[in-house]
TIKEMI-988674 format. One record per residue: residue number from 0; residue in three letters; chain; x, y, z of N, C-alpha, C in turn. Coordinates in steps of 0.1 Angstrom, whole numbers. Last residue first. Layout:
resi:resn:chain:n_u:n_v:n_w:ca_u:ca_v:ca_w:c_u:c_v:c_w
NUM:ALA:A:X:Y:Z:X:Y:Z:X:Y:Z
...
REM end
This chain:
resi:resn:chain:n_u:n_v:n_w:ca_u:ca_v:ca_w:c_u:c_v:c_w
378:LYS:A:-295:188:46:-303:195:60:-316:196:55
377:LEU:A:-286:182:24:-288:169:31:-297:177:45
376:ARG:A:-275:202:9:-290:195:5:-293:183:14
375:SER:A:-250:206:23:-261:217:25:-276:212:19
374:LEU:A:-237:184:17:-242:185:27:-252:196:32
373:TYR:A:-231:192:-13:-240:182:-9:-244:182:4
372:ASP:A:-217:215:-10:-228:217:-18:-238:204:-12
371:GLN:A:-194:207:5:-204:216:13:-218:216:4
370:ALA:A:-183:190:-16:-187:184:-4:-198:192:7
369:ILE:A:-177:209:-37:-188:192:-38:-192:189:-27
368:SER:A:-160:225:-23:-173:229:-28:-182:216:-31
367:PHE:A:-138:206:-20:-147:214:-6:-160:218:-10
366:CYS:A:-130:204:-46:-136:194:-37:-142:198:-26
365:ALA:A:-124:230:-52:-134:223:-60:-139:211:-53
364:GLU:A:-104:236:-37:-116:245:-36:-129:236:-43
363:ARG:A:-83:217:-41:-90:220:-26:-105:225:-31
362:GLN:A:-67:211:-65:-80:205:-63:-89:210:-50
361:LYS:A:-44:226:-59:-51:229:-73:-66:223:-70
360:LYS:A:-35:216:-37:-40:229:-37:-48:232:-50
359:TYR:A:-30:189:-44:-37:192:-32:-45:208:-35
358:GLU:A:-10:197:-64:-22:190:-67:-34:192:-57
357:ASN:A:9:203:-43:4:212:-55:-9:209:-60
356:TYR:A:16:181:-31:10:190:-24:4:201:-34
355:ARG:A:26:164:-51:13:161:-45:8:172:-38
354:LEU:A:47:178:-62:38:173:-71:24:172:-65
353:PHE:A:63:182:-39:56:194:-42:47:190:-55
352:PHE:A:69:156:-36:63:162:-24:54:176:-30
351:TYR:A:85:150:-56:73:145:-55:64:149:-43
350:SER:A:110:165:-53:99:169:-62:85:162:-62
349:LEU:A:119:150:-31:113:166:-30:104:169:-40
348:TYR:A:122:125:-42:113:126:-32:109:140:-31
347:ASP:A:133:112:-67:135:124:-64:122:129:-52
346:PHE:A:153:85:-60:140:88:-66:138:102:-60
345:ASP:A:168:59:-54:174:68:-62:161:75:-69
344:ILE:A:173:48:-20:165:47:-32:168:60:-41
343:SER:A:176:55:7:189:55:0:185:52:-15
342:SER:A:157:76:27:158:65:17:171:69:11
341:VAL:A:156:97:46:162:85:49:164:72:41
340:LYS:A:147:122:36:157:123:49:165:109:48
339:ALA:A:127:115:16:138:123:12:151:122:22
338:GLN:A:108:104:34:118:97:25:128:102:20
337:ILE:A:97:124:46:104:118:53:113:111:45
336:ILE:A:84:138:24:96:146:28:104:135:40
335:ALA:A:67:117:14:81:119:5:89:129:12
334:TRP:A:47:119:34:56:106:34:69:109:27
333:LEU:A:37:144:26:44:141:38:53:130:40
332:ALA:A:23:136:2:33:147:3:45:144:15
331:TRP:A:8:115:11:20:109:3:30:121:1
330:TYR:A:-12:130:26:-4:118:32:9:115:24
329:ILE:A:-20:150:7:-11:154:17:-2:141:25
328:HIS:A:-34:134:-12:-25:139:-15:-13:145:-4
327:SER:A:-54:121:4:-45:112:1:-31:120:-5
326:ALA:A:-70:142:13:-60:136:21:-49:128:18
325:LEU:A:-81:148:-12:-74:158:-8:-63:151:2
324:ARG:A:-99:126:-14:-88:127:-26:-78:136:-20
323:PHE:A:-118:128:4:-105:121:8:-95:122:-3
322:THR:A:-137:139:-17:-133:150:-5:-118:142:0
321:ASN:A:-142:120:-34:-136:133:-40:-130:141:-28
320:THR:A:-152:101:-18:-142:100:-25:-135:111:-29
319:GLU:A:-178:115:-11:-169:108:1:-155:108:-6
318:VAL:A:-190:120:-37:-187:131:-25:-176:127:-18
317:PHE:A:-194:91:-44:-187:103:-53:-182:113:-46
316:LEU:A:-211:84:-25:-197:75:-24:-187:86:-34
315:ALA:A:-234:98:-30:-225:100:-18:-213:94:-17
314:GLU:A:-240:92:-55:-235:104:-54:-230:105:-42
313:LEU:A:-246:64:-51:-235:69:-60:-231:81:-58
312:ASP:A:-269:64:-37:-256:60:-31:-243:61:-39
311:HIS:A:-286:79:-53:-282:86:-41:-268:80:-35
310:ASP:A:-292:59:-75:-283:71:-77:-280:78:-64
309:PRO:A:-284:25:-64:-293:40:-64:-283:49:-66
308:VAL:A:-277:-3:-83:-271:7:-73:-279:21:-74
307:LYS:A:-278:-21:-104:-292:-18:-94:-287:-9:-84
306:HIS:A:-261:-24:-118:-268:-16:-125:-280:-15:-114
305:PRO:A:-244:-44:-101:-240:-32:-105:-249:-23:-111
304:LYS:A:-248:-69:-88:-258:-62:-96:-255:-49:-97
303:GLN:A:-225:-81:-75:-233:-90:-85:-244:-83:-93
302:PRO:A:-215:-57:-63:-208:-67:-75:-215:-74:-81
301:GLN:A:-222:-30:-53:-232:-43:-56:-224:-52:-67
300:LEU:A:-202:-11:-49:-212:-10:-40:-220:-25:-43
299:TYR:A:-182:-18:-71:-178:-18:-57:-189:-21:-48
298:SER:A:-196:-15:-93:-191:-27:-92:-186:-28:-78
297:ARG:A:-203:16:-89:-214:3:-90:-209:-10:-89
296:PHE:A:-179:25:-89:-187:26:-76:-198:12:-77
295:PHE:A:-168:23:-116:-164:17:-104:-172:16:-93
294:ASP:A:-189:41:-127:-190:26:-132:-180:17:-120
293:TYR:A:-183:64:-115:-194:58:-110:-195:43:-115
292:GLN:A:-158:69:-124:-160:68:-111:-172:60:-108
291:ALA:A:-166:74:-151:-158:62:-148:-156:59:-132
290:GLU:A:-180:96:-149:-185:86:-156:-179:73:-151
289:LYS:A:-161:114:-137:-174:111:-130:-178:98:-137
288:ASP:A:-128:103:-149:-139:113:-147:-150:107:-139
287:PRO:A:-99:96:-128:-111:91:-137:-120:100:-137
286:TYR:A:-66:111:-139:-79:108:-127:-89:106:-134
285:LEU:A:-51:120:-158:-54:106:-158:-65:102:-149
284:SER:A:-41:146:-149:-52:145:-160:-57:130:-163
283:PHE:A:-23:139:-133:-33:138:-128:-44:140:-137
282:ASP:A:6:123:-134:0:131:-146:-14:128:-142
281:CYS:A:29:116:-119:18:124:-113:11:135:-124
280:ASP:A:46:98:-122:50:112:-130:40:120:-126
279:PHE:A:37:74:-109:48:83:-102:52:97:-110
278:GLY:A:2:77:-118:14:71:-117:25:80:-110
277:ALA:A:-26:84:-118:-16:92:-123:0:87:-126
276:TYR:A:-39:66:-107:-39:64:-119:-27:74:-126
275:GLU:A:-38:71:-79:-26:63:-87:-27:59:-101
274:ASN:A:-62:84:-74:-49:93:-76:-37:85:-83
273:PHE:A:-78:59:-71:-78:69:-82:-67:80:-84
272:HIS:A:-66:52:-46:-66:43:-57:-67:51:-71
271:ASN:A:-76:72:-31:-61:68:-31:-58:61:-45
270:ALA:A:-104:68:-31:-96:80:-38:-82:79:-38
269:ILE:A:-107:45:-18:-108:44:-33:-102:57:-40
268:ASP:A:-96:50:7:-89:41:-1:-92:41:-16
267:TYR:A:-113:72:14:-100:76:10:-90:65:5
266:GLY:A:-140:59:14:-136:67:4:-123:71:2
265:ARG:A:-136:43:36:-135:37:25:-135:46:12
264:TYR:A:-111:51:60:-123:54:56:-123:47:42
263:SER:A:-93:25:81:-96:39:76:-110:40:69
262:TYR:A:-72:3:95:-87:8:96:-86:22:92
261:SER:A:-49:-4:73:-50:-2:85:-67:2:83
260:GLY:A:-17:-7:52:-30:-12:56:-33:-8:70
259:TYR:A:8:-8:44:2:8:50:-12:5:54
258:GLU:A:14:-31:37:23:-25:48:18:-13:52
257:PHE:A:5:-51:19:-4:-46:28:2:-35:39
256:ASP:A:11:-65:-9:17:-56:-3:10:-46:5
255:ILE:A:-14:-71:-36:-6:-72:-27:1:-62:-18
254:PHE:A:-42:-85:-50:-40:-73:-40:-26:-80:-35
253:TYR:A:-47:-101:-82:-43:-101:-67:-40:-86:-61
252:LEU:A:-70:-115:-104:-64:-101:-100:-59:-105:-85
251:ARG:A:-72:-138:-130:-73:-135:-117:-64:-123:-112
250:GLY:A:-70:-149:-156:-78:-137:-155:-79:-134:-142
249:GLU:A:-56:-169:-163:-69:-171:-156:-73:-159:-154
248:LYS:A:-37:-153:-180:-42:-168:-186:-54:-170:-176
247:ASP:A:-31:-132:-163:-36:-130:-175:-44:-143:-181
246:ASN:A:-31:-125:-132:-26:-135:-139:-35:-136:-153
245:ILE:A:-21:-95:-120:-29:-102:-126:-23:-114:-135
244:MET:A:-16:-72:-93:-10:-81:-100:-21:-88:-109
243:LEU:A:-9:-39:-75:-19:-48:-82:-11:-58:-91
242:ASN:A:10:-25:-68:6:-35:-57:-6:-43:-63
241:GLY:A:16:-11:-88:24:-18:-85:21:-29:-74
240:SER:A:-7:8:-90:-6:-4:-98:6:-15:-95
239:LEU:A:-18:15:-56:-12:18:-68:-12:6:-77
238:LEU:A:-31:13:-29:-37:5:-42:-30:9:-54
237:ASP:A:-28:16:-2:-16:20:-10:-19:11:-23
236:ASN:A:-49:11:16:-42:24:17:-32:26:6
235:HIS:A:-65:-10:24:-52:-13:19:-44:2:18
234:ALA:A:-86:-9:54:-82:-4:39:-68:-8:35
233:PHE:A:-114:-19:68:-98:-22:69:-94:-21:55
232:VAL:A:-135:11:72:-131:-3:69:-117:-9:69
231:VAL:A:-161:31:81:-146:28:85:-146:13:82
230:PRO:A:-180:53:59:-180:39:66:-163:37:69
229:ALA:A:-184:88:67:-178:79:57:-179:64:66
228:ASN:A:-196:114:74:-199:99:82:-195:90:74
227:LEU:A:-192:138:68:-197:128:57:-200:114:62
226:LEU:A:-181:152:87:-197:156:84:-201:144:73
225:ALA:A:-155:145:87:-162:142:96:-178:140:95
224:THR:A:-144:161:64:-148:146:62:-156:142:72
223:LEU:A:-143:187:79:-152:185:67:-158:170:65
222:ASP:A:-121:181:95:-137:186:101:-146:184:91
221:LYS:A:-100:175:82:-106:163:90:-122:170:95
220:LEU:A:-97:199:67:-101:186:59:-107:175:68
219:LYS:A:-85:212:90:-99:216:83:-105:204:75
218:SER:A:-64:199:96:-75:199:104:-87:202:99
217:ILE:A:-49:199:72:-52:189:77:-62:190:86
216:GLU:A:-46:229:73:-52:221:61:-58:210:66
215:ALA:A:-29:232:94:-42:239:94:-49:233:84
214:ARG:A:-6:218:84:-13:213:96:-28:221:97
213:ILE:A:2:233:63:-3:220:61:-7:214:73
212:GLU:A:10:256:75:-2:256:67:-8:245:63
211:GLN:A:34:248:89:20:253:97:9:253:87
210:PHE:A:50:241:68:45:231:78:34:236:85
209:PRO:A:56:247:37:49:256:46:42:248:57
208:ILE:A:89:248:25:77:238:26:69:246:39
207:SER:A:111:260:20:98:267:18:88:261:23
206:GLU:A:134:243:20:131:254:33:117:260:30
205:TYR:A:134:234:-3:128:225:9:125:233:20
204:ARG:A:139:253:-21:127:247:-21:122:240:-9
203:ALA:A:167:256:-13:157:266:-9:146:261:-10
202:GLN:A:178:232:-19:177:238:-6:167:246:-3
201:LYS:A:177:235:-48:168:224:-39:168:228:-26
200:GLY:A:195:253:-49:182:257:-53:172:246:-47
199:SER:A:216:245:-40:214:256:-34:198:258:-37
198:ASP:A:226:212:-34:221:220:-44:216:231:-38
197:ASP:A:230:198:-14:243:202:-18:239:214:-29
196:PHE:A:207:197:15:210:195:2:223:201:-4
195:LYS:A:199:184:43:204:195:39:209:191:25
194:LEU:A:176:181:73:181:175:58:187:187:51
193:ALA:A:167:186:95:179:178:95:184:179:82
192:ALA:A:142:198:91:154:205:99:165:201:99
191:ALA:A:128:176:79:131:188:73:141:198:78
190:ALA:A:126:156:100:135:157:91:137:166:80
189:VAL:A:107:173:116:121:171:122:130:167:110
188:SER:A:85:173:98:91:186:103:107:184:109
187:ALA:A:79:147:95:85:153:84:92:167:89
186:LYS:A:70:140:121:85:135:114:88:143:104
185:ASP:A:46:157:120:56:158:130:70:153:125
184:LEU:A:33:146:97:36:159:97:48:162:108
183:PHE:A:31:118:107:39:121:93:42:137:94
182:ARG:A:12:124:126:24:118:131:33:120:119
181:PHE:A:-11:133:111:-4:142:123:11:136:126
180:LEU:A:-17:111:97:-12:123:90:-4:134:99
179:ASP:A:-21:93:115:-11:88:106:-6:103:100
178:ASN:A:-46:102:127:-33:100:134:-22:98:128
177:TRP:A:-59:102:102:-58:115:108:-45:113:118
176:LEU:A:-63:73:97:-57:83:89:-50:97:93
175:GLN:A:-73:51:114:-58:59:118:-55:69:108
174:PRO:A:-102:46:130:-96:49:118:-83:56:120
173:GLU:A:-105:20:152:-106:32:150:-100:35:139
172:THR:A:-106:-10:158:-113:-4:145:-114:12:145
171:SER:A:-79:-26:174:-89:-13:175:-93:-9:160
170:GLY:A:-81:-62:167:-75:-47:173:-84:-37:170
169:PRO:A:-83:-81:137:-82:-80:152:-76:-64:155
168:VAL:A:-100:-75:109:-87:-77:111:-87:-72:129
167:ALA:A:-123:-86:84:-121:-81:99:-107:-84:104
166:VAL:A:-132:-77:53:-123:-85:61:-119:-78:74
165:LYS:A:-145:-60:35:-153:-67:45:-144:-78:53
164:HIS:A:-128:-49:19:-131:-40:29:-140:-48:39
163:PHE:A:-121:-70:-1:-113:-66:8:-116:-57:21
162:LYS:A:-147:-69:-15:-144:-80:-6:-134:-76:4
161:HIS:A:-142:-45:-26:-156:-46:-20:-152:-59:-9
160:LEU:A:-119:-52:-42:-120:-41:-30:-132:-40:-20
159:GLN:A:-130:-67:-59:-120:-73:-49:-120:-61:-37
158:ARG:A:-148:-50:-73:-151:-61:-66:-144:-66:-57
157:ALA:A:-124:-32:-85:-137:-25:-74:-146:-40:-68
156:ILE:A:-110:-47:-100:-104:-42:-88:-114:-37:-80
155:GLU:A:-132:-52:-118:-125:-65:-111:-118:-59:-99
154:SER:A:-132:-27:-130:-146:-33:-125:-141:-47:-115
153:ALA:A:-106:-24:-141:-112:-15:-132:-126:-21:-123
152:ILE:A:-106:-44:-160:-96:-45:-149:-104:-36:-137
151:GLU:A:-126:-33:-179:-128:-48:-173:-119:-49:-158
150:THR:A:-116:-9:-187:-129:-10:-180:-130:-23:-174
149:ILE:A:-85:4:-176:-92:-6:-186:-104:-9:-180
148:SER:A:-73:16:-157:-85:25:-162:-89:14:-172
147:MET:A:-49:1:-150:-62:3:-141:-72:8:-146
146:ASP:A:-30:2:-172:-41:-10:-169:-53:-8:-160
145:SER:A:-18:26:-165:-29:23:-177:-36:16:-177
144:PRO:A:2:15:-144:-11:26:-142:-21:25:-152
143:SER:A:3:-18:-146:8:-6:-151:0:5:-148
142:LEU:A:6:-46:-128:-1:-39:-135:8:-25:-137
141:THR:A:27:-75:-129:21:-61:-121:18:-55:-132
140:ARG:A:17:-110:-134:25:-97:-139:18:-85:-130
139:ALA:A:21:-141:-117:11:-129:-123:21:-117:-127
138:ASP:A:23:-163:-97:26:-164:-110:15:-153:-117
137:LEU:A:36:-153:-65:23:-152:-74:26:-152:-87
136:PHE:A:51:-173:-41:52:-166:-53:41:-165:-60
135:SER:A:50:-167:-5:47:-176:-19:50:-168:-29
134:GLN:A:75:-146:11:61:-150:9:60:-158:-2
133:VAL:A:94:-130:36:92:-142:26:78:-146:24
132:MET:A:103:-98:46:96:-111:48:98:-121:35
131:GLY:A:126:-76:65:119:-82:54:110:-94:57
130:ASN:A:146:-75:82:144:-64:74:137:-66:61
129:GLY:A:152:-99:95:154:-88:102:149:-77:95
128:PHE:A:123:-121:84:137:-116:86:139:-104:92
127:ILE:A:99:-147:83:101:-133:86:116:-131:88
126:GLY:A:78:-167:59:91:-164:69:92:-150:71
125:LEU:A:54:-168:46:64:-180:48:73:-179:57
124:LEU:A:24:-159:38:34:-156:44:42:-166:51
123:LYS:A:10:-159:5:12:-166:17:23:-161:25
122:ALA:A:-1:-130:-11:8:-143:-10:9:-146:4
121:GLY:A:-32:-115:-16:-20:-113:-13:-13:-129:-13
120:PHE:A:-65:-129:1:-56:-116:-4:-42:-118:-5
119:GLY:A:-82:-148:10:-78:-149:-3:-70:-138:-9
118:ALA:A:-84:-148:38:-95:-143:29:-94:-141:16
117:ALA:A:-61:-154:45:-71:-165:48:-83:-160:39
116:SER:A:-47:-129:42:-43:-143:32:-56:-152:36
115:LEU:A:-60:-114:61:-61:-110:46:-58:-123:36
114:HIS:A:-50:-126:85:-64:-125:82:-67:-123:65
113:PRO:A:-21:-123:83:-29:-140:82:-41:-135:79
112:LEU:A:-18:-95:82:-11:-104:70:-21:-116:70
111:ALA:A:-21:-80:105:-32:-82:94:-31:-90:84
110:GLN:A:0:-82:118:-14:-85:125:-24:-88:115
109:LEU:A:22:-72:102:19:-87:104:9:-91:113
108:GLU:A:10:-43:105:11:-50:92:10:-66:94
107:ARG:A:15:-38:130:0:-34:125:-1:-45:110
106:LYS:A:43:-38:131:34:-47:139:19:-48:134
105:ARG:A:51:-20:115:52:-35:109:43:-43:120
104:ASP:A:39:8:102:39:-1:115:38:-14:113
103:ILE:A:58:33:84:52:20:85:50:10:99
102:VAL:A:74:54:87:62:55:83:51:43:81
101:LEU:A:98:45:100:94:60:104:77:60:97
100:ASP:A:102:19:90:95:18:102:91:34:106
99:THR:A:120:23:70:106:25:67:99:24:78
98:ASP:A:149:26:73:141:33:81:125:35:76
97:PRO:A:152:13:39:160:17:53:149:28:59
96:GLY:A:129:-10:26:138:1:24:143:7:37
95:TYR:A:126:-45:30:123:-33:34:131:-21:30
94:LEU:A:125:-70:6:136:-63:15:129:-47:19
93:ARG:A:106:-100:1:105:-86:-1:116:-79:10
92:VAL:A:108:-127:-19:116:-120:-8:113:-105:-9
91:THR:A:90:-156:-31:95:-139:-32:98:-134:-18
90:LEU:A:97:-186:-46:96:-177:-36:97:-163:-38
89:LEU:A:95:-220:-60:94:-204:-60:91:-197:-48
88:ASN:A:111:-249:-67:104:-241:-56:106:-222:-61
87:ILE:A:113:-275:-88:117:-260:-88:106:-255:-76
86:ASN:A:126:-308:-85:116:-298:-84:119:-286:-81
85:GLY:A:149:-323:-87:149:-317:-98:134:-308:-98
84:SER:A:159:-332:-63:147:-341:-71:145:-336:-82
83:ASN:A:173:-313:-54:180:-325:-57:170:-334:-67
82:GLU:A:155:-281:-64:159:-293:-54:167:-304:-61
81:ARG:A:162:-252:-69:163:-263:-76:163:-272:-68
80:ILE:A:145:-221:-66:153:-230:-59:150:-245:-64
79:SER:A:143:-187:-68:141:-202:-75:151:-210:-70
78:VAL:A:129:-157:-59:139:-168:-59:135:-181:-62
77:LYS:A:123:-125:-67:119:-137:-72:131:-149:-69
76:LEU:A:122:-96:-49:128:-105:-53:123:-118:-54
75:LEU:A:116:-61:-44:111:-74:-44:118:-85:-52
74:LEU:A:121:-36:-23:127:-43:-31:123:-57:-31
73:ASN:A:105:-2:-12:107:-18:-11:117:-25:-24
72:THR:A:102:22:-19:105:19:-5:109:4:-4
71:ILE:A:97:21:-47:106:33:-41:106:32:-27
70:GLY:A:103:-9:-60:95:2:-58:104:12:-52
69:GLY:A:113:-30:-85:121:-20:-77:113:-8:-73
68:SER:A:105:-63:-89:100:-50:-91:111:-42:-82
67:VAL:A:118:-85:-91:106:-87:-98:102:-74:-99
66:THR:A:151:-98:-98:143:-88:-92:129:-88:-100
65:GLU:A:163:-131:-91:161:-120:-100:151:-109:-93
64:ILE:A:182:-160:-85:174:-147:-79:174:-136:-91
63:THR:A:184:-192:-80:183:-184:-88:177:-170:-84
62:PHE:A:204:-220:-64:194:-208:-64:196:-199:-75
61:CYS:A:222:-239:-73:208:-245:-73:195:-233:-70
60:SER:A:244:-229:-61:243:-231:-77:227:-234:-80
59:GLU:A:246:-235:-34:241:-224:-38:239:-222:-55
58:ASP:A:229:-268:-28:240:-259:-33:235:-248:-36
57:VAL:A:211:-278:3:210:-272:-12:222:-263:-16
56:SER:A:210:-280:30:220:-287:22:222:-287:7
55:SER:A:188:-265:36:200:-261:44:212:-267:37
54:TRP:A:163:-267:30:171:-263:19:185:-261:23
53:LYS:A:147:-274:51:146:-286:39:158:-281:29
52:ALA:A:147:-254:66:156:-264:70:156:-273:59
51:PHE:A:144:-221:64:137:-232:58:149:-245:58
50:LEU:A:161:-201:76:146:-198:76:141:-213:75
49:ASP:A:186:-205:65:185:-201:80:169:-203:83
48:LYS:A:181:-208:38:187:-218:44:184:-218:60
47:CYS:A:175:-181:32:166:-194:28:171:-205:36
46:LEU:A:199:-167:39:186:-163:43:175:-176:46
45:ASN:A:220:-179:21:221:-179:38:206:-177:42
44:VAL:A:206:-167:-4:206:-180:0:207:-185:15
43:ILE:A:211:-140:4:195:-144:2:198:-159:3
42:ARG:A:237:-141:2:232:-135:14:216:-140:13
41:PRO:A:244:-146:-25:251:-152:-12:242:-151:1
40:LYS:A:228:-120:-37:227:-137:-38:230:-144:-26
39:MET:A:242:-98:-36:233:-100:-25:229:-114:-27
38:ARG:A:261:-96:-54:265:-96:-41:254:-100:-32
37:ASP:A:244:-95:-78:252:-105:-75:258:-106:-62
36:LEU:A:228:-73:-72:221:-86:-72:232:-96:-68
35:PRO:A:243:-48:-51:239:-55:-65:234:-70:-64
34:LEU:A:227:-33:-21:237:-42:-27:233:-47:-43
33:SER:A:209:-19:-7:216:-12:-17:225:-19:-26
32:ILE:A:197:-35:13:190:-32:0:197:-27:-11
31:ASP:A:214:-59:30:215:-46:27:207:-44:12
30:ILE:A:196:-81:52:202:-79:39:201:-64:35
29:GLN:A:197:-99:84:194:-86:76:204:-83:63
28:ILE:A:188:-123:103:193:-118:93:188:-106:86
27:SER:A:170:-134:122:176:-122:126:183:-114:114
26:SER:A:142:-152:113:156:-152:113:158:-137:116
25:CYS:A:113:-175:119:117:-160:117:134:-161:118
24:PRO:A:84:-194:104:101:-192:106:106:-179:107
23:ILE:A:56:-191:123:61:-187:111:77:-185:115
22:ALA:A:28:-211:132:44:-210:137:47:-205:122
21:VAL:A:-5:-200:138:3:-205:128:20:-203:133
20:VAL:A:-31:-206:155:-19:-199:159:-10:-207:150
19:ALA:A:-66:-199:150:-55:-209:153:-41:-201:153
18:GLU:A:-99:-190:163:-85:-187:158:-77:-197:160
17:SER:A:-131:-186:147:-121:-194:157:-107:-193:152
16:GLY:A:-151:-178:130:-140:-169:134:-131:-175:145
15:GLN:A:-168:-202:127:-173:-190:131:-161:-179:136
14:GLY:A:-153:-226:119:-156:-222:135:-160:-209:137
13:VAL:A:-145:-210:93:-141:-222:100:-144:-220:114
12:GLY:A:-144:-188:77:-156:-196:75:-153:-209:83
11:ILE:A:-110:-181:81:-124:-176:77:-131:-187:75
10:LEU:A:-94:-182:109:-97:-192:99:-112:-189:93
9:ALA:A:-68:-158:117:-84:-162:117:-86:-172:107
8:ASP:A:-40:-163:134:-45:-165:119:-60:-168:122
7:SER:A:-13:-151:149:-25:-155:150:-34:-153:140
6:VAL:A:21:-165:150:11:-155:142:-4:-159:144
5:LYS:A:49:-168:168:36:-172:166:27:-162:159
4:VAL:A:81:-176:153:71:-167:158:58:-171:158
3:GLU:A:110:-196:157:95:-196:149:91:-184:160
2:GLU:A:146:-192:140:135:-193:151:121:-194:145
1:GLY:A:167:-207:119:159:-196:123:150:-201:133
0:MET:A:197:-222:130:186:-222:122:176:-211:128
REM end
């Protein structure tokens, strides 16, 4: 039977931040993410029995497993368990992709999860295993990229993000963006040196990646954004459509999957979300225009009185967001190089690198000009 690990849980609104320690079942079992669902089922059943004693004697025929979504790093499964009493229990099993620890700080994720859950975000953490976690099931559908631009949904995302950025997670509150970017750059350089493609054209493209140029661009961007004095918050950092779910009947929106969460800049989190309007196809013509951004900012800055937001606050957040927009492109471009080396998931990470880095170069001059013009007017 699985063991238990202690997870510190801040009880929001109880005892003014007093902490309790919650015991979470833990198993050493690992499950191969590349297995077809029929071969994965007995392993998932074994995992559930190992983690949760109350299902240890339930027959395998009482378990039903289906894919909820297949991301480009994780696999999400819905597990239904029919007990002898007839009760149906629903769980979500998240399987990490191979070597995702190269880009994800799992310790940081597990530290943040209970605090975000206590504040009403995501699903409840029920168990941890060798290469994933088990959470409560959310009765909701995953958004599509086009859903995010619907006015009512965009406003609710903004209001929820305002609340999300208020959550205090223990540990250092130093922004991690630049540390992560330089770490990704180092790992991507190593990955690039070791990666070989059978396709000579693809190999030539890979060898053309300008790592020294990227390092210089990161440094310039870091220096420019430092002048903006952007507020630091605990950020989601991966607010794409696949990490947003909605219960249409109740009209309730959920943020899920906090594995990239860290203290970062609020403008980065918002900009990263806006970039995700493009979807994995990277149709950046879908990036929200200034009017749509301002509508989002109003709901974010003052959820209860969006039309009371001063113009200067809107402009400041517009500049902040559209400067950090560039950092988001570099982040995921470098991430893609690392994934090209380690991931077994069928996704063209090399092309994704060029889509993101080329968009960075396309937007760089305009975004730098917006920031520099704004800063010159503040003097």
